[in-house]
C-alpha positions in Angstrom: 0.0 0.0 0.0 1.4 3.4 -0.9 1.0 6.4 1.0 2.4 8.9 -1.5 -1.0 10.5 -1.9 -1.3 11.1 1.9 -0.2 14.7 2.6 0.2 14.0 6.2 2.7 11.3 5.7 4.6 13.4 3.0 5.2 16.1 5.6 6.0 13.9 8.6 8.3 10.9 9.2 6.8 7.8 10.5 9.7 7.0 12.8 11.3 9.6 15.2 15.0 10.2 14.9 17.3 10.8 17.8 18.2 14.4 18.0 20.3 16.4 20.5 18.7 19.4 22.1 20.8 22.1 23.5 19.4 23.2 26.8 19.0 27.0 27.3 20.2 28.5 30.4 17.3 29.9 32.4 17.2 33.7 32.4 15.7 35.9 35.0 12.6 37.5 33.4 12.2 40.6 35.5 9.9 42.5 33.2 7.2 39.8 32.9 7.3 39.3 36.6 6.8 43.0 37.3 4.1 43.2 34.6 2.2 40.3 36.3 2.5 41.8 39.7 1.3 45.1 38.3 -1.8 43.5 36.7 -2.7 41.7 39.9 -2.2 44.7 42.0 -4.3 46.8 39.6 -7.1 44.2 39.7 -7.0 44.2 43.5 -7.1 48.0 43.6 -9.9 48.0 41.1 -11.9 45.6 43.1 -11.4 47.7 46.3 -12.4 50.9 44.5 -15.6 49.2 43.1 -16.5 47.8 46.5 -15.7 51.1 48.2 -17.9 53.0 45.5 -20.8 50.6 46.1 -20.5 50.9 50.0 -20.1 54.8 49.7 -23.2 54.9 47.5 -25.1 52.7 50.0 -24.0 54.8 52.8 -24.7 58.2 51.2 -28.2 56.8 50.3 -28.8 55.8 53.9 -27.4 59.2 55.1 -29.7 61.1 52.8 -32.7 59.1 54.0 -31.8 59.9 57.6 -31.3 63.5 56.7 -34.8 63.5 55.1 -36.2 61.8 58.3 -34.4 64.5 60.4 -35.9 67.3 58.3 -39.3 65.7 58.5 -38.9 65.4 62.2 -37.9 69.1 62.5 -41.0 69.9 60.5 -43.5 68.4 63.1 -46.2 70.9 63.3 -47.3 73.1 66.1 -50.7 71.4 65.9 -51.2 67.7 65.2 -53.1 64.5 65.7 -51.0 61.3 66.3 -51.8 58.4 64.1 -51.5 54.9 65.6 -51.7 52.0 63.2 -52.4 48.7 65.1 -51.4 45.7 62.9 -50.0 42.9 65.0 -47.9 42.8 68.1 -45.5 45.7 69.0 -42.1 44.1 69.9 -40.5 44.5 73.3 -36.9 44.3 72.2 -35.2 46.8 69.8 -34.2 44.9 66.6 -30.8 45.1 64.9 -30.1 48.2 62.8 -31.6 47.6 59.3 -28.8 46.4 57.0 -30.1 48.6 54.2 -30.3 51.7 56.3 -27.3 51.4 58.7 -27.7 54.8 60.3 -31.4 54.5 61.1 -32.5 54.0 64.7 -35.1 51.4 65.6 -38.0 53.0 67.5 -40.7 50.4 66.9 -40.8 49.1 70.5 -43.6 48.8 73.1 -41.6 51.0 75.6 -41.2 53.7 73.0 -44.8 53.7 72.2 -45.9 54.0 75.8 -43.3 56.8 76.5 -44.6 58.6 73.4 -48.3 58.5 74.6 -47.2 59.7 78.1 -45.2 62.5 76.5 -48.1 63.4 74.3 -50.2 64.0 77.4 -48.3 67.2 78.1 -47.2 68.1 74.6 -49.4 71.2 73.7 -48.9 70.4 69.9 -50.7 67.0 70.2 -54.4 67.5 70.3 -55.4 63.9 70.2 -54.8 60.3 69.0 -56.4 58.7 66.0 -55.9 54.9 65.8 -56.9 52.2 63.2 -57.0 48.6 63.6 -55.6 46.8 60.5 -54.7 43.4 62.1 -54.8 41.4 65.4 -52.3 39.3 67.1 -51.2 41.6 69.9 -50.4 39.8 73.1 -52.8 40.6 76.0 -49.9 41.7 78.3 -48.8 44.1 75.6 -52.3 45.4 75.1 -52.6 45.9 78.9 -49.5 48.0 79.1 -50.4 50.0 76.1 -54.0 50.3 77.3 -52.7 51.8 80.7 -50.9 54.6 78.9 -54.0 55.4 76.7 -56.4 55.7 79.8 -53.9 58.1 81.3 -53.9 60.1 78.0 -57.7 60.1 78.1 -57.6 61.5 81.7 -55.5 64.4 80.4 -58.6 65.7 78.6 -57.4 65.0 75.0 -59.4 62.8 72.6 -58.6 59.4 71.4 -60.7 57.7 68.6 -60.2 54.2 67.1 -61.6 53.1 63.7 -61.9 49.5 62.3 -63.8 48.1 59.3 -64.7 45.3 61.7 -63.6 44.2 65.2 -63.3 40.6 64.2 -59.9 39.8 65.6 -61.2 38.4 68.9 -61.5 39.6 72.4 -57.8 40.5 72.9 -58.0 43.1 70.0 -61.3 44.5 71.3 -59.8 44.8 74.7 -57.3 47.3 73.5 -59.9 49.1 71.3 -62.2 49.7 74.3 -59.6 51.9 75.9 -60.3 54.7 73.4 -62.9 57.5 73.9 -64.9 56.4 70.9 -65.0 53.2 69.0 -66.0 53.6 65.4 -66.8 50.9 62.9 -67.7 50.9 59.2 -71.2 49.8 58.2 -71.3 46.1 57.2 -68.7 45.3 59.8 -69.0 42.8 62.6 -68.0 42.6 66.2 -66.7 39.2 67.3 -66.1 38.8 71.0 -66.7 35.1 71.4 -64.7 34.6 74.6 -61.5 32.7 75.3 -61.0 29.0 74.6 -58.0 26.5 74.9 -57.7 23.9 72.3 -55.0 21.3 72.5 -54.3 18.5 70.1 -53.6 15.1 71.6 -51.7 12.8 69.4 -51.1 9.6 71.5 -53.5 7.4 69.4 -51.9 8.6 66.2 -48.5 7.8 67.5 -49.6 4.4 68.7 -50.9 3.6 65.1 -47.6 4.5 63.5 -45.5 2.8 66.1 -44.0 5.9 67.9 -43.7 5.4 71.7 -43.1 8.4 73.9 -41.1 7.8 77.0 -41.6 11.1 78.7 -41.1 11.6 82.4 -42.2 14.7 84.2 -42.0 16.5 87.6 -44.8 16.8 88.5 -48.4 16.2 87.7 -49.1 19.7 86.3 -46.2 19.7 83.9 -48.1 19.4 80.7 -45.6 20.4 78.1 -45.6 17.0 76.3 -49.1 15.7 77.2 -50.0 16.3 73.6 -47.8 13.4 72.8 -48.4 11.2 75.8 -52.1 11.5 76.2 -55.2 11.0 74.2 -57.3 13.5 76.1 -56.7 16.4 78.5 -55.6 15.2 82.0 -57.5 16.4 84.9 -54.6 18.4 86.3 -54.1 20.2 83.0 -57.8 20.8 82.6 -57.9 22.4 86.2 -54.9 24.8 85.7 -56.0 25.7 82.2 -59.5 26.6 83.5 -58.1 28.7 86.2 -55.8 30.5 83.9 -58.6 31.3 81.4 -60.9 32.5 84.2 -58.2 34.8 85.5 -57.6 36.4 82.1 -61.4 36.6 81.4 -61.9 38.3 84.8 -59.3 40.9 84.1 -60.4 41.6 80.5 -64.1 41.5 81.4 -63.7 44.0 84.4 -61.7 46.5 82.3 -64.0 46.3 79.3 -67.2 46.6 81.4 -65.9 49.8 82.9 -65.2 51.3 79.5 -68.6 50.3 78.2 -70.3 51.5 81.2 -72.1 48.2 81.9 -71.9 45.5 84.5 -69.6 42.5 84.1 -72.7 40.4 84.1 -74.3 42.2 81.2 -71.0 42.1 79.3 -70.7 38.3 79.9 -74.2 38.1 78.4 -72.8 39.7 75.2 -69.8 37.5 75.2 -72.0 34.5 75.3 -73.8 35.8 72.1 -70.4 36.0 70.4 -71.2 37.7 67.0 -72.8 41.0 66.4 -73.7 42.5 63.0 -73.1 46.3 62.6 -76.5 47.6 63.9 -76.6 45.0 66.6 -73.2 46.0 67.8 -74.3 49.6 68.0 -77.5 48.9 69.8 -75.7 46.7 72.4 -73.2 49.5 73.1 -70.2 47.5 71.8 -69.4 50.4 69.5 -70.0 54.1 69.8 -70.5 55.2 66.1 -71.4 53.2 63.0 -70.0 55.3 60.1 -67.2 55.6 57.7 -63.6 56.6 58.2 -63.8 59.8 56.2 -66.6 61.0 58.5 -64.4 60.4 61.5 -61.6 62.2 59.8 -63.9 65.3 59.2 -65.1 65.1 62.9 -61.5 65.1 64.3 -60.4 68.0 61.9 -63.4 70.1 62.9 -62.8 69.4 66.5 -59.2 70.6 66.2 -59.5 73.4 63.6 -63.2 74.3 63.6 -63.4 73.4 59.8 -64.2 69.7 58.8 -62.7 70.4 55.4 -59.4 71.9 56.7 -56.5 70.2 54.7 -53.7 71.7 56.9 -54.2 69.5 60.0 -51.3 67.1 60.2 -51.8 63.4 61.1 -48.3 62.4 62.4 -47.4 58.8 62.5 -46.2 57.5 65.9 -42.8 56.5 64.5 -42.1 60.1 63.5 -43.1 61.4 66.8 -41.1 58.8 68.6 -38.1 59.7 66.6 -38.4 63.2 67.7 -38.8 62.0 71.2 -35.7 59.8 71.1 -33.4 62.2 69.4 -35.3 65.5 70.1 -35.4 68.6 68.1 -31.9 70.0 67.9 -30.6 66.7 69.2 -26.9 67.0 70.2 -25.3 63.6 70.7 -22.4 65.2 72.9 -24.9 66.9 75.2 -27.0 63.6 75.4 -23.9 61.7 76.3 -22.9 64.2 78.9 -26.4 64.1 80.4 -26.1 60.2 80.5 -22.9 60.4 82.3 -24.3 62.7 85.0 -27.2 60.3 85.7 -27.2 57.0 87.4 -27.3 54.2 84.9 -29.7 51.2 84.7 -29.1 48.3 82.4 -32.2 47.0 80.7 -31.5 43.5 79.6 -34.0 41.6 77.5 -34.4 37.8 77.7 -36.9 36.8 75.1 -37.5 33.4 73.6 -36.5 29.8 74.4 -33.6 29.5 76.7 -30.6 27.6 75.0 -27.0 27.3 75.6 -25.8 28.6 72.2 -27.7 31.0 69.8 -27.2 28.5 67.0 -29.5 26.0 68.9 -32.6 27.5 67.3 -31.4 26.5 63.8 -31.4 22.9 64.9 -34.7 23.2 66.9 -36.3 24.5 63.7 -34.5 22.9 61.0 -37.0 24.2 58.4 -35.7 27.6 58.7 -32.3 29.1 57.6 -31.9 31.9 60.2 -31.5 35.4 58.7 -28.5 37.2 60.1 -30.5 40.4 59.9 -33.0 39.3 62.5 -32.2 38.7 66.2 -32.8 35.0 66.8 -35.8 34.4 69.1 -33.8 32.7 71.8 -32.3 33.5 75.1 -28.7 32.1 74.5 -26.7 31.7 77.8 -23.5 32.3 75.8 -24.9 35.7 74.8 -26.7 36.9 77.9 -24.5 35.7 80.7 -21.4 37.6 79.6 -23.5 40.8 79.3 -24.7 40.4 82.9 -21.1 39.6 84.1 -19.9 42.8 82.3 -22.6 44.7 84.1 -21.5 43.3 87.4 -17.9 44.6 86.9 -18.8 47.9 85.2 -19.2 50.7 87.8 -21.3 52.7 85.4 -24.3 50.4 86.0 -26.0 50.7 89.3 -28.9 48.4 88.7 -30.4 45.9 86.3 -34.0 45.5 85.0 -34.4 42.2 83.3 -37.4 41.9 80.9 -38.3 38.2 80.6 -40.6 36.7 78.0 -39.7 33.1 77.9 -41.5 29.7 78.1 -38.2 28.0 79.3 -35.8 25.6 77.9 -32.5 24.2 79.0 -31.9 23.8 82.7 -28.1 24.1 82.2 -28.5 27.4 80.2 -31.0 28.7 82.7 -28.5 28.0 85.5 -25.7 29.7 83.7 -27.8 32.9 83.3 -29.1 32.6 87.0 -25.5 32.5 88.2 -24.7 35.6 86.2 -27.6 37.3 87.7 -26.4 36.4 91.2 -22.9 37.9 90.4 -24.7 41.1 89.6 -26.3 41.1 93.0 -23.0 40.1 94.8 -21.5 43.2 93.2 -24.1 45.2 95.2 -26.5 46.0 92.3 -30.1 45.3 92.5 -31.9 43.1 89.9 -35.6 43.8 89.1 -37.5 41.5 86.9 -40.4 42.6 84.6 -42.3 39.6 83.2 -43.9 40.0 79.9 -46.4 37.6 78.3 -44.7 34.4 79.7 -42.1 33.8 82.2 -42.6 30.1 82.9 -40.4 27.1 83.8 -36.8 28.0 82.8 -38.1 31.6 82.3 -39.1 31.6 86.0 -35.8 29.9 86.9 -33.7 32.9 85.8 -36.2 35.2 87.6 -36.2 33.4 90.9 -33.4 35.3 92.6 -34.5 38.8 91.6 -34.7 41.5 94.3 -38.3 42.4 93.0 -40.5 40.8 90.4 -43.3 42.7 88.5 -45.9 40.7 86.6 -48.9 41.8 84.5 -52.2 40.3 85.6 -52.3 38.0 82.5 -48.6 37.1 82.5 -48.2 33.2 82.3 -45.6 32.3 85.0 -44.5 29.5 87.3 -44.4 26.1 85.9 -41.8 25.0 88.3 -41.1 21.6 87.2 -39.1 19.5 84.6 -39.8 17.1 81.8 -37.5 14.7 80.1 -37.3 11.6 78.0 -37.3 10.6 74.4 -39.5 9.0 71.6 -38.8 5.4 70.6 -39.4 4.6 66.9 -38.7 0.8 67.3 -42.1 -0.2 66.3 -42.3 2.3 63.5 -39.2 0.7 62.0 -40.7 -2.7 62.3 -43.7 -1.5 60.4 -41.5 -0.1 57.8 -39.4 -3.2 57.8 -36.3 -1.2 58.5 -33.7 -3.0 60.5 -31.2 -1.0 62.5 -27.9 -2.6 63.5 -25.1 -1.1 65.6 -21.6 -1.4 67.0 -21.0 0.4 70.3 -18.8 0.6 73.2 -20.3 1.2 76.6 -23.4 -0.3 78.2 -25.5 2.8 77.7 -24.0 4.0 74.5 -27.4 3.8 72.7 -29.3 5.3 75.7 -30.5 8.4 73.8 -31.1 6.5 70.5 -34.6 6.8 69.1 -34.4 3.4 67.6 -35.0 1.6 70.8 -36.8 2.3 74.1 -35.0 2.8 77.5 -34.3 -0.4 79.4 -35.0 -0.5 83.1 -31.4 0.7 84.1 -31.6 3.6 81.6 -35.0 4.8 82.7 -33.8 4.8 86.4 -30.8 7.1 85.3 -33.1 9.4 83.4 -35.6 9.7 86.6 -32.7 10.3 88.8 -31.7 13.2 86.7 -35.2 14.5 86.6 -35.4 14.3 90.5 -32.0 16.2 90.7 -33.3 19.1 88.4 -36.6 19.3 90.1 -35.1 19.4 93.5 -32.6 22.0 92.5 -35.3 24.2 91.0 -37.3 24.1 94.3 -34.2 25.0 96.2 -33.4 28.0 94.0 -36.8 29.3 94.1 -37.0 28.9 97.9 -33.7 30.8 98.3 -34.6 33.5 96.0 -38.2 34.1 97.1 -37.2 33.5 100.8 -39.8 30.7 101.1 -39.5 27.2 102.7 -39.0 24.4 100.3 -42.4 23.0 101.5 -44.1 26.2 100.6 -42.5 26.4 97.2 -43.6 22.7 96.6 -47.2 23.7 97.2 -47.1 26.2 94.3 -44.7 24.3 92.1 -45.4 20.8 90.7 -45.2 22.1 87.2 -48.2 24.4 87.6 -48.7 27.6 85.7 -50.2 30.7 87.3 -51.5 34.0 86.0 -49.5 37.0 87.2 -52.4 38.1 89.4 -52.3 34.7 91.3 -48.5 34.7 91.1 -48.4 37.7 93.4 -51.0 36.1 95.8 -49.0 32.9 96.1 -45.6 34.6 96.5 -43.9 34.0 93.1 -44.0 37.7 92.1 -44.1 40.8 94.2 -46.0 43.5 92.3 -48.5 43.9 89.4 -46.9 46.2 86.8 -45.3 46.5 83.4 -41.8 47.3 82.2 -42.1 51.0 83.1 -43.2 50.2 86.6 -40.1 48.0 87.0 -37.9 50.8 85.7 -39.5 53.2 88.0 -39.0 50.9 91.0 -35.4 50.5 90.1 -34.8 54.3 89.7 -36.4 54.9 93.2 -34.0 52.4 94.7 -31.2 54.7 93.4 -32.7 57.9 94.8 -34.7 59.1 91.8 -38.4 59.7 91.5 -38.9 57.6 88.5 -37.2 56.3 85.3 -36.9 59.8 83.8 -34.3 60.5 86.6 -31.9 57.7 85.3 -30.2 56.8 82.1 -31.5 53.4 80.7 -28.9 51.5 78.7 -30.4 48.7 76.5 -28.5 45.5 76.4 -27.5 43.4 74.5 -27.2 46.3 72.0 -28.6 45.9 68.5 -26.0 44.6 66.0 -24.3 47.3 63.8 -24.2 46.7 60.0 -20.6 45.6 60.2 -21.5 43.0 62.9 -24.4 41.8 60.8 -22.1 41.5 57.7 -19.7 39.3 59.7 -22.5 37.2 60.9 -23.8 36.8 57.3 -20.3 35.7 56.1 -20.1 33.2 59.0 -23.6 32.0 58.3 -22.7 30.9 54.7 -20.7 28.0 56.2 -23.8 26.7 57.8 -26.2 27.3 54.9 -25.3 24.1 53.2 -25.8 22.0 56.3 -29.2 23.6 56.9 -30.2 22.7 53.3 -29.2 19.1 53.8 -31.3 18.9 56.9 -34.2 20.4 55.0 -33.8 17.9 52.1 -34.2 15.1 54.6 -37.6 16.2 55.9 -40.4 14.0 54.6 -43.1 16.8 55.1 -45.4 18.4 57.5 -47.8 16.2 59.5 -49.8 19.1 60.8 -49.8 22.9 60.9 -48.4 23.2 64.3 -45.4 20.9 63.5 -42.9 23.6 63.7 -43.6 24.4 67.4 -43.7 20.7 68.2 -40.3 20.2 66.7 -39.1 23.1 69.0 -40.6 21.2 72.0 -38.9 18.0 70.9 -35.6 19.9 70.7 -36.1 20.8 74.5 -35.6 17.0 75.1 -32.5 16.7 73.0 -30.4 16.5 76.2 -33.0 14.3 77.8 -34.4 17.0 80.2 -36.0 20.4 79.9 -37.6 23.0 82.1 -40.0 24.1 79.5 -43.6 25.2 79.1 -45.1 25.5 75.5 -46.3 29.0 74.5 -49.6 30.0 75.8 -51.1 33.1 74.4 -54.4 34.8 73.8 -54.8 35.3 70.0 -58.0 36.1 68.3 -60.0 35.3 71.4 -58.4 31.9 72.2 -55.5 30.5 74.1 -53.6 28.0 71.9 -51.2 25.6 73.7 -49.2 23.1 71.8 
């Protein structure tokens, strides 16, 4: 075969020939190296310039927004009506500074709203308050604290009107609305005040069917946190304490509303029993004052202030604008404000809100369906965050006292003990600790409150629950039904003690119960010492039972009825002032700055993949309340918890899961 016609072969030899290659001596290429270094340096500088430009643009945008806000604040008129929009709950704790507006100041807190109402009483520019209900969901305790300020405002002689297209958010929302001078409702609206109910799902029969066996041990009979898994109906002890709690809340709400409506509690109870009122019925029953449209109310207010219902110059100023002026003040001078603070006694206001855990990352595992945003403060009380703050307060001579605002259903006894010890160190440093209980200060929430010098609770605060619960869920029968066989290799007789693939044996159950007895006994001792009661007396009001704030004062678990401002006033008096206005209140932990949020965001990227893997493993939701149930299950991750599920009045009912 000839390959003469193959152009490739004509140009190339089939066989290689040995050739000698003369090696060149390496030369130092200085110019290429310098050029490469120059290019990389230029790229780096360019990236820095671009990033800096973006950051500067972002910063300038935020500064301009703040300048606009300051100008707007400075323009607050000499005659105005404050506008209050009620749409859900008002937070207790200041949030982190908004990442998109790093120089803005968070004013959306219950304390600021109350202080603004109190300031407006004596502010000649403020002629009255106009409020509108757009949504429900405000906790009864927050409604009570806000309501008290509104009643004082009414006593000052200034008007307060509230409008709603319908009062259909339940008794809790109506309770707040009744504090206003006049309640207006639009025609075709309805008033729904169907009372308070407690509905609890019990899953024991379902768990038996699918082969899940809850081995839950509790101290003691009133500790109902996991009855939803262990029982098929409400136990008598749980029914008794829930009935008492509901009656206490109903008594408080009913008494206050009856006074506002100028009727007896018995007559109001008759209206509650009817439940639902159409527009004309509500007017005739005295549940609303005026049945008319919002524009009519606006004209009435305008005429009352200016004399002309069509006057377009009357300003309706939002509460956040008024609060901003209050916080910063017209002509606000940071140096003067700092000097004034240095000349006053300083009280540290520390917030403890959420489930008590050892580390802030615990919430992510407790609710694995969420990837926690670094721009929102996690709704947990992390011992690793709170305890160092308290210890710093103990050593810092600037702080003379602490007010601890607690809103927590409990959690880890270890974390609770860490926080309690830090509180005791504050007291050992000669500084008083006053506790203000919010909506809930139960179980571990009460553990950290127990040593306080003074405890304030609102009448409807859920507190107590001095008890402990622990155990696990065994899935052994479920695996049998699914024909899944687990095998293991282990070292140590109790290496599989906490495995959900098998139940406790007798020896393991004995160890768990010994741990439960130890935690419960320790809880009793700490309450007895902190409240200066005998252990026998504490036992009488403990046993896992929850109490309303009103009853907590009666049985000795709290000292006074009052809200956060009452606690601050009390602490200020102990320092020689007349009230909280005579001291400087420093809120701790401080909200995260944008840079701190950015660092947290970058750190969070490492965890994002893990969270997604956990999410991918979820099979789906069994029921709408699964998220809260998973959080309760997390409380048992270490086998024991001082925990009470959330109890709240919402749309006229208490839901306890």
